[in-house]
N, CA, C and O atoms as a Tinker XYZ file with bonds, in Angstrom:
   348  protein
     1  N      4.907000    3.660000   16.444000    73     2
     2  CA     3.878000    2.833000   17.046000    64     1     3
     3  C      3.423000    1.794000   16.022000    63     2     4     5
     4  O      3.026000    2.162000   14.916000    81     3
     5  N      3.471000    0.508000   16.365000    73     3     6
     6  CA     3.047000   -0.531000   15.435000    64     5     7
     7  C      1.538000   -0.482000   15.197000    63     6     8     9
     8  O      0.762000   -0.102000   16.074000    81     7
     9  N      1.152000   -0.875000   13.996000    73     7    10
    10  CA    -0.270000   -0.918000   13.660000    64     9    11
    11  C     -0.936000   -2.060000   14.423000    63    10    12    13
    12  O     -0.303000   -3.074000   14.718000    81    11
    13  N     -2.205000   -1.889000   14.736000    73    11    14
    14  CA    -2.935000   -2.938000   15.441000    64    13    15
    15  C     -3.251000   -4.108000   14.515000    63    14    16    17
    16  O     -3.300000   -5.251000   14.968000    81    15
    17  N     -3.467000   -3.846000   13.232000    73    15    18
    18  CA    -3.782000   -4.899000   12.260000    64    17    19
    19  C     -2.632000   -5.035000   11.284000    63    18    20    21
    20  O     -2.070000   -4.036000   10.836000    81    19
    21  N     -2.283000   -6.262000   10.954000    73    19    22
    22  CA    -1.325000   -6.501000    9.878000    64    21    23
    23  C     -1.643000   -7.825000    9.200000    63    22    24    25
    24  O     -2.347000   -8.667000    9.758000    81    23
    25  N     -1.127000   -7.999000    8.012000    73    23    26
    26  CA    -1.379000   -9.208000    7.233000    64    25    27
    27  C     -0.093000   -9.609000    6.497000    63    26    28    29
    28  O     -0.118000   -9.883000    5.297000    81    27
    29  N      1.026000   -9.642000    7.226000    73    27    30
    30  CA     2.322000   -9.928000    6.633000    64    29    31
    31  C      2.399000  -11.358000    6.120000    63    30    32    33
    32  O      1.889000  -12.286000    6.748000    81    31
    33  N      3.040000  -11.522000    4.971000    73    31    34
    34  CA     3.355000  -12.848000    4.452000    64    33    35
    35  C      4.428000  -13.465000    5.340000    63    34    36    37
    36  O      5.118000  -12.753000    6.070000    81    35
    37  N      4.570000  -14.776000    5.278000    73    35    38
    38  CA     5.588000  -15.459000    6.070000    64    37    39
    39  C      6.974000  -14.892000    5.728000    63    38    40    41
    40  O      7.308000  -14.716000    4.556000    81    39
    41  N      7.764000  -14.612000    6.752000    73    39    42
    42  CA     9.104000  -14.068000    6.561000    64    41    43
    43  C      9.138000  -12.564000    6.345000    63    42    44    45
    44  O     10.197000  -12.005000    6.060000    81    43
    45  N      7.999000  -11.904000    6.476000    73    43    46
    46  CA     7.894000  -10.462000    6.283000    64    45    47
    47  C      7.446000   -9.812000    7.586000    63    46    48    49
    48  O      6.774000  -10.476000    8.375000    81    47
    49  N      7.762000   -8.612000    7.845000    73    47    50
    50  CA     8.727000   -7.820000    7.101000    64    49    51
    51  C     10.139000   -8.311000    7.391000    63    50    52    53
    52  O     10.418000   -8.861000    8.456000    81    51
    53  N     10.997000   -8.105000    6.447000    73    51    54
    54  CA    12.391000   -8.513000    6.628000    64    53    55
    55  C     13.017000   -7.619000    7.687000    63    54    56    57
    56  O     12.737000   -6.421000    7.739000    81    55
    57  N     13.844000   -8.185000    8.511000    73    55    58
    58  CA    14.444000   -7.424000    9.599000    64    57    59
    59  C     15.948000   -7.327000    9.426000    63    58    60    61
    60  O     16.702000   -7.462000   10.390000    81    59
    61  N     16.378000   -7.095000    8.207000    73    59    62
    62  CA    17.799000   -6.998000    7.913000    64    61    63
    63  C     18.274000   -5.566000    8.077000    63    62    64    65
    64  O     17.581000   -4.622000    7.695000    81    63
    65  N     19.441000   -5.414000    8.639000    73    63    66
    66  CA    20.004000   -4.072000    8.823000    64    65    67
    67  C     20.320000   -3.411000    7.496000    63    66    68    69
    68  O     20.346000   -2.182000    7.415000    81    67
    69  N     20.563000   -4.199000    6.447000    73    67    70
    70  CA    20.881000   -3.620000    5.143000    64    69    71
    71  C     19.633000   -3.426000    4.292000    63    70    72    73
    72  O     19.712000   -2.862000    3.201000    81    71
    73  N     18.488000   -3.884000    4.773000    73    71    74
    74  CA    17.243000   -3.758000    4.024000    64    73    75
    75  C     16.720000   -2.336000    4.142000    63    74    76    77
    76  O     16.531000   -1.833000    5.250000    81    75
    77  N     16.489000   -1.694000    3.027000    73    75    78
    78  CA    15.998000   -0.309000    3.033000    64    77    79
    79  C     14.564000   -0.228000    2.527000    63    78    80    81
    80  O     14.139000    0.815000    2.031000    81    79
    81  N     13.821000   -1.314000    2.649000    73    79    82
    82  CA    12.430000   -1.337000    2.204000    64    81    83
    83  C     11.574000   -0.565000    3.189000    63    82    84    85
    84  O     11.383000   -0.993000    4.327000    81    83
    85  N     11.065000    0.563000    2.756000    73    83    86
    86  CA    10.257000    1.406000    3.631000    64    85    87
    87  C      8.772000    1.370000    3.293000    63    86    88    89
    88  O      7.967000    1.953000    4.018000    81    87
    89  N      8.393000    0.700000    2.210000    73    87    90
    90  CA     7.004000    0.660000    1.774000    64    89    91
    91  C      6.477000   -0.763000    1.839000    63    90    92    93
    92  O      7.240000   -1.706000    2.049000    81    91
    93  N      5.183000   -0.915000    1.659000    73    91    94
    94  CA     4.526000   -2.216000    1.729000    64    93    95
    95  C      3.749000   -2.446000    0.447000    63    94    96    97
    96  O      3.112000   -1.532000   -0.076000    81    95
    97  N      3.804000   -3.679000   -0.061000    73    95    98
    98  CA     3.025000   -4.077000   -1.228000    64    97    99
    99  C      2.129000   -5.237000   -0.818000    63    98   100   101
   100  O      2.490000   -6.032000    0.049000    81    99
   101  N      0.961000   -5.329000   -1.443000    73    99   102
   102  CA     0.021000   -6.405000   -1.159000    64   101   103
   103  C     -0.054000   -7.327000   -2.365000    63   102   104   105
   104  O     -0.184000   -6.865000   -3.499000    81   103
   105  N      0.027000   -8.619000   -2.124000    73   103   106
   106  CA    -0.103000   -9.611000   -3.180000    64   105   107
   107  C     -1.579000   -9.729000   -3.567000    63   106   108   109
   108  O     -2.431000   -9.974000   -2.712000    81   107
   109  N     -1.873000   -9.555000   -4.842000    73   107   110
   110  CA    -3.270000   -9.609000   -5.299000    64   109   111
   111  C     -3.897000  -10.983000   -5.105000    63   110   112   113
   112  O     -5.111000  -11.080000   -4.930000    81   111
   113  N     -3.097000  -12.047000   -5.131000    73   111   114
   114  CA    -3.637000  -13.403000   -5.033000    64   113   115
   115  C     -4.148000  -13.735000   -3.628000    63   114   116   117
   116  O     -5.220000  -14.322000   -3.478000    81   115
   117  N     -3.378000  -13.357000   -2.594000    73   115   118
   118  CA    -3.772000  -13.759000   -1.243000    64   117   119
   119  C     -3.919000  -12.602000   -0.261000    63   118   120   121
   120  O     -4.288000  -12.819000    0.893000    81   119
   121  N     -3.637000  -11.384000   -0.697000    73   119   122
   122  CA    -3.781000  -10.222000    0.174000    64   121   123
   123  C     -2.685000  -10.064000    1.207000    63   122   124   125
   124  O     -2.761000   -9.176000    2.055000    81   123
   125  N     -1.668000  -10.908000    1.152000    73   123   126
   126  CA    -0.569000  -10.831000    2.121000    64   125   127
   127  C      0.360000   -9.679000    1.777000    63   126   128   129
   128  O      0.497000   -9.307000    0.611000    81   127
   129  N      0.992000   -9.121000    2.790000    73   127   130
   130  CA     1.863000   -7.956000    2.636000    64   129   131
   131  C      3.328000   -8.362000    2.619000    63   130   132   133
   132  O      3.725000   -9.352000    3.234000    81   131
   133  N      4.120000   -7.576000    1.903000    73   131   134
   134  CA     5.571000   -7.735000    1.944000    64   133   135
   135  C      6.206000   -6.348000    1.946000    63   134   136   137
   136  O      5.649000   -5.395000    1.400000    81   135
   137  N      7.383000   -6.250000    2.571000    73   135   138
   138  CA     8.055000   -4.959000    2.530000    64   137   139
   139  C      8.624000   -4.765000    1.130000    63   138   140   141
   140  O      8.958000   -5.726000    0.437000    81   139
   141  N      8.723000   -3.530000    0.741000    73   139   142
   142  CA     9.007000   -3.203000   -0.651000    64   141   143
   143  C      9.832000   -1.921000   -0.719000    63   142   144   145
   144  O      9.742000   -1.069000    0.165000    81   143
   145  N     10.624000   -1.792000   -1.756000    73   143   146
   146  CA    11.330000   -0.541000   -1.990000    64   145   147
   147  C     10.333000    0.499000   -2.496000    63   146   148   149
   148  O      9.510000    0.193000   -3.359000    81   147
   149  N     10.396000    1.693000   -1.984000    73   147   150
   150  CA     9.434000    2.727000   -2.356000    64   149   151
   151  C      9.592000    3.199000   -3.794000    63   150   152   153
   152  O      8.671000    3.793000   -4.354000    81   151
   153  N     10.751000    2.943000   -4.399000    73   151   154
   154  CA    10.932000    3.386000   -5.784000    64   153   155
   155  C     10.514000    2.320000   -6.797000    63   154   156   157
   156  O     10.564000    2.557000   -8.004000    81   155
   157  N     10.099000    1.137000   -6.304000    73   155   158
   158  CA     9.626000    0.089000   -7.214000    64   157   159
   159  C      8.229000    0.455000   -7.722000    63   158   160   161
   160  O      7.362000    0.845000   -6.940000    81   159
   161  N      8.020000    0.330000   -9.020000    73   159   162
   162  CA     6.737000    0.714000   -9.621000    64   161   163
   163  C      5.738000   -0.433000   -9.505000    63   162   164   165
   164  O      6.036000   -1.576000   -9.850000    81   163
   165  N      4.553000   -0.102000   -9.013000    73   163   166
   166  CA     3.492000   -1.079000   -8.775000    64   165   167
   167  C      2.148000   -0.480000   -9.151000    63   166   168   169
   168  O      2.010000    0.738000   -9.264000    81   167
   169  N      1.151000   -1.347000   -9.347000    73   167   170
   170  CA    -0.237000   -0.897000   -9.407000    64   169   171
   171  C     -0.569000   -0.387000   -8.007000    63   170   172   173
   172  O      0.139000   -0.712000   -7.054000    81   171
   173  N     -1.626000    0.402000   -7.864000    73   171   174
   174  CA    -1.902000    0.959000   -6.543000    64   173   175
   175  C     -3.389000    1.198000   -6.340000    63   174   176   177
   176  O     -4.174000    1.176000   -7.288000    81   175
   177  N     -3.758000    1.425000   -5.093000    73   175   178
   178  CA    -5.150000    1.682000   -4.710000    64   177   179
   179  C     -5.209000    3.004000   -3.968000    63   178   180   181
   180  O     -4.490000    3.225000   -2.994000    81   179
   181  N     -6.089000    3.885000   -4.453000    73   179   182
   182  CA    -6.324000    5.167000   -3.788000    64   181   183
   183  C     -7.558000    5.038000   -2.901000    63   182   184   185
   184  O     -8.438000    4.213000   -3.150000    81   183
   185  N     -7.604000    5.856000   -1.882000    73   183   186
   186  CA    -8.728000    5.865000   -0.949000    64   185   187
   187  C     -9.083000    7.306000   -0.626000    63   186   188   189
   188  O     -8.201000    8.133000   -0.392000    81   187
   189  N    -10.363000    7.602000   -0.614000    73   187   190
   190  CA   -10.808000    8.898000   -0.098000    64   189   191
   191  C    -12.058000    8.645000    0.733000    63   190   192   193
   192  O    -12.807000    7.698000    0.494000    81   191
   193  N    -12.257000    9.498000    1.694000    73   191   194
   194  CA   -13.354000    9.294000    2.633000    64   193   195
   195  C    -14.191000   10.557000    2.722000    63   194   196   197
   196  O    -13.682000   11.642000    3.006000    81   195
   197  N    -15.452000   10.401000    2.481000    73   195   198
   198  CA   -16.432000   11.462000    2.735000    64   197   199
   199  C    -17.288000   10.893000    3.863000    63   198   200   201
   200  O    -16.858000   10.879000    5.016000    81   199
   201  N    -18.487000   10.428000    3.546000    73   199   202
   202  CA   -19.283000    9.746000    4.560000    64   201   203
   203  C    -18.897000    8.268000    4.631000    63   202   204   205
   204  O    -19.016000    7.642000    5.684000    81   203
   205  N    -18.433000    7.713000    3.502000    73   203   206
   206  CA   -17.957000    6.328000    3.450000    64   205   207
   207  C    -16.657000    6.297000    2.670000    63   206   208   209
   208  O    -16.400000    7.168000    1.839000    81   207
   209  N    -15.845000    5.300000    2.937000    73   207   210
   210  CA   -14.585000    5.166000    2.202000    64   209   211
   211  C    -14.878000    4.765000    0.755000    63   210   212   213
   212  O    -15.728000    3.916000    0.488000    81   211
   213  N    -14.166000    5.385000   -0.153000    73   211   214
   214  CA   -14.265000    5.076000   -1.574000    64   213   215
   215  C    -12.864000    4.713000   -2.051000    63   214   216   217
   216  O    -11.888000    5.372000   -1.693000    81   215
   217  N    -12.772000    3.659000   -2.860000    73   215   218
   218  CA   -11.487000    3.176000   -3.320000    64   217   219
   219  C    -11.422000    3.214000   -4.840000    63   218   220   221
   220  O    -12.433000    3.056000   -5.524000    81   219
   221  N    -10.210000    3.426000   -5.358000    73   219   222
   222  CA    -9.984000    3.399000   -6.804000    64   221   223
   223  C     -8.731000    2.572000   -7.045000    63   222   224   225
   224  O     -7.639000    2.934000   -6.607000    81   223
   225  N     -8.904000    1.445000   -7.755000    73   223   226
   226  CA    -7.776000    0.582000   -8.090000    64   225   227
   227  C     -7.199000    1.053000   -9.409000    63   226   228   229
   228  O     -7.921000    1.140000  -10.401000    81   227
   229  N     -5.926000    1.357000   -9.439000    73   227   230
   230  CA    -5.268000    1.856000  -10.642000    64   229   231
   231  C     -4.358000    0.754000  -11.179000    63   230   232   233
   232  O     -3.289000    0.489000  -10.629000    81   231
   233  N     -4.802000    0.119000  -12.259000    73   231   234
   234  CA    -3.996000   -0.927000  -12.874000    64   233   235
   235  C     -3.567000   -0.539000  -14.283000    63   234   236   237
   236  O     -2.965000   -1.338000  -15.000000    81   235
   237  N     -3.879000    0.686000  -14.673000    73   235   238
   238  CA    -3.536000    1.149000  -16.018000    64   237   239
   239  C     -2.125000    1.710000  -16.092000    63   238   240   241
   240  O     -1.578000    1.884000  -17.181000    81   239
   241  N     -1.540000    1.991000  -14.945000    73   239   242
   242  CA    -0.162000    2.467000  -14.898000    64   241   243
   243  C      0.477000    2.003000  -13.601000    63   242   244   245
   244  O     -0.200000    1.855000  -12.584000    81   243
   245  N      1.760000    1.779000  -13.639000    73   243   246
   246  CA     2.506000    1.416000  -12.438000    64   245   247
   247  C      3.371000    2.604000  -12.061000    63   246   248   249
   248  O      4.095000    3.158000  -12.888000    81   247
   249  N      3.280000    2.988000  -10.780000    73   247   250
   250  CA     4.037000    4.135000  -10.280000    64   249   251
   251  C      4.777000    3.758000   -9.018000    63   250   252   253
   252  O      4.402000    2.809000   -8.331000    81   251
   253  N      5.849000    4.512000   -8.705000    73   251   254
   254  CA     6.506000    4.322000   -7.423000    64   253   255
   255  C      5.649000    4.998000   -6.345000    63   254   256   257
   256  O      4.684000    5.695000   -6.659000    81   255
   257  N      6.009000    4.786000   -5.076000    73   255   258
   258  CA     5.174000    5.272000   -3.979000    64   257   259
   259  C      4.932000    6.779000   -4.041000    63   258   260   261
   260  O      3.778000    7.199000   -3.960000    81   259
   261  N      5.971000    7.616000   -4.183000    73   259   262
   262  CA     5.706000    9.062000   -4.191000    64   261   263
   263  C      4.809000    9.496000   -5.351000    63   262   264   265
   264  O      3.942000   10.352000   -5.172000    81   263
   265  N      5.007000    8.918000   -6.531000    73   263   266
   266  CA     4.181000    9.301000   -7.683000    64   265   267
   267  C      2.756000    8.765000   -7.548000    63   266   268   269
   268  O      1.803000    9.428000   -7.958000    81   267
   269  N      2.606000    7.566000   -6.972000    73   267   270
   270  CA     1.265000    7.025000   -6.737000    64   269   271
   271  C      0.510000    7.905000   -5.740000    63   270   272   273
   272  O     -0.681000    8.166000   -5.912000    81   271
   273  N      1.209000    8.359000   -4.696000    73   271   274
   274  CA     0.580000    9.250000   -3.709000    64   273   275
   275  C      0.134000   10.555000   -4.386000    63   274   276   277
   276  O     -0.956000   11.053000   -4.106000    81   275
   277  N      0.961000   11.103000   -5.265000    73   275   278
   278  CA     0.586000   12.325000   -5.997000    64   277   279
   279  C     -0.650000   12.081000   -6.849000    63   278   280   281
   280  O     -1.547000   12.923000   -6.900000    81   279
   281  N     -0.702000   10.930000   -7.520000    73   279   282
   282  CA    -1.856000   10.594000   -8.352000    64   281   283
   283  C     -3.122000   10.494000   -7.503000    63   282   284   285
   284  O     -4.177000   10.988000   -7.900000    81   283
   285  N     -3.019000    9.863000   -6.349000    73   283   286
   286  CA    -4.177000    9.742000   -5.459000    64   285   287
   287  C     -4.631000   11.110000   -4.949000    63   286   288   289
   288  O     -5.830000   11.357000   -4.821000    81   287
   289  N     -3.700000   11.978000   -4.665000    73   287   290
   290  CA    -4.048000   13.326000   -4.183000    64   289   291
   291  C     -4.784000   14.116000   -5.253000    63   290   292   293
   292  O     -5.691000   14.886000   -4.938000    81   291
   293  N     -4.401000   13.935000   -6.525000    73   291   294
   294  CA    -5.123000   14.599000   -7.615000    64   293   295
   295  C     -6.576000   14.139000   -7.661000    63   294   296   297
   296  O     -7.459000   14.905000   -8.047000    81   295
   297  N     -6.822000   12.905000   -7.274000    73   295   298
   298  CA    -8.175000   12.327000   -7.227000    64   297   299
   299  C     -8.930000   12.799000   -5.984000    63   298   300   301
   300  O    -10.147000   12.636000   -5.890000    81   299
   301  N     -8.197000   13.387000   -5.029000    73   299   302
   302  CA    -8.820000   13.873000   -3.797000    64   301   303
   303  C     -8.665000   12.914000   -2.634000    63   302   304   305
   304  O     -9.400000   13.006000   -1.650000    81   303
   305  N     -7.719000   11.996000   -2.734000    73   303   306
   306  CA    -7.524000   11.015000   -1.669000    64   305   307
   307  C     -6.060000   10.815000   -1.349000    63   306   308   309
   308  O     -5.261000   11.749000   -1.423000    81   307
   309  N     -5.715000    9.592000   -0.992000    73   307   310
   310  CA    -4.348000    9.207000   -0.642000    64   309   311
   311  C     -4.202000    7.718000   -0.921000    63   310   312   313
   312  O     -5.190000    7.039000   -1.200000    81   311
   313  N     -2.984000    7.210000   -0.847000    73   311   314
   314  CA    -2.805000    5.773000   -0.997000    64   313   315
   315  C     -3.578000    5.071000    0.113000    63   314   316   317
   316  O     -3.586000    5.519000    1.260000    81   315
   317  N     -4.219000    3.979000   -0.239000    73   315   318
   318  CA    -5.069000    3.269000    0.714000    64   317   319
   319  C     -4.276000    2.765000    1.909000    63   318   320   321
   320  O     -3.133000    2.325000    1.777000    81   319
   321  N     -4.901000    2.838000    3.069000    73   319   322
   322  CA    -4.369000    2.291000    4.309000    64   321   323
   323  C     -5.328000    1.212000    4.777000    63   322   324   325
   324  O     -6.531000    1.448000    4.885000    81   323
   325  N     -4.803000    0.038000    5.052000    73   323   326
   326  CA    -5.635000   -1.083000    5.504000    64   325   327
   327  C     -5.495000   -1.192000    7.014000    63   326   328   329
   328  O     -4.405000   -1.426000    7.536000    81   327
   329  N     -6.612000   -1.018000    7.706000    73   327   330
   330  CA    -6.587000   -1.003000    9.171000    64   329   331
   331  C     -7.339000   -2.156000    9.808000    63   330   332   333
   332  O     -7.343000   -2.304000   11.030000    81   331
   333  N     -7.996000   -2.997000    8.957000    73   331   334
   334  CA    -8.748000   -4.134000    9.487000    64   333   335
   335  C     -8.899000   -5.194000    8.394000    63   334   336   337
   336  O     -8.696000   -4.905000    7.215000    81   335
   337  N     -9.249000   -6.402000    8.780000    73   335   338
   338  CA    -9.446000   -7.485000    7.822000    64   337   339
   339  C    -10.595000   -7.161000    6.867000    63   338   340   341
   340  O    -10.549000   -7.551000    5.701000    81   339
   341  N    -11.613000   -6.462000    7.334000    73   339   342
   342  CA   -12.750000   -6.139000    6.468000    64   341   343
   343  C    -12.378000   -5.144000    5.363000    63   342   344   345
   344  O    -12.933000   -5.189000    4.265000    81   343
   345  N    -11.441000   -4.252000    5.662000    73   343   346
   346  CA   -10.988000   -3.324000    4.618000    64   345   347
   347  C    -10.232000   -4.070000    3.550000    63   346   348
   348  O     -9.769000   -3.464000    2.584000    81   347
């Protein structure tokens, strides 16, 4: 099921049959999304929700998607999901 909100950069996501990009990265300059290889190491944002959403931007280390998710889980959250323009 497609997400109701998206912020893809022009030409994204790529729709190539040989493209194996299963993850999404956000450009810090404009907030636009691009498809990305999950094993590519990037800075990341964790999110956890109690009564309000709390975010933690991790720029001290770059991790691939599975390792970033593990790091976020240790913090008590998960990799951030953007569901609206306000988020």
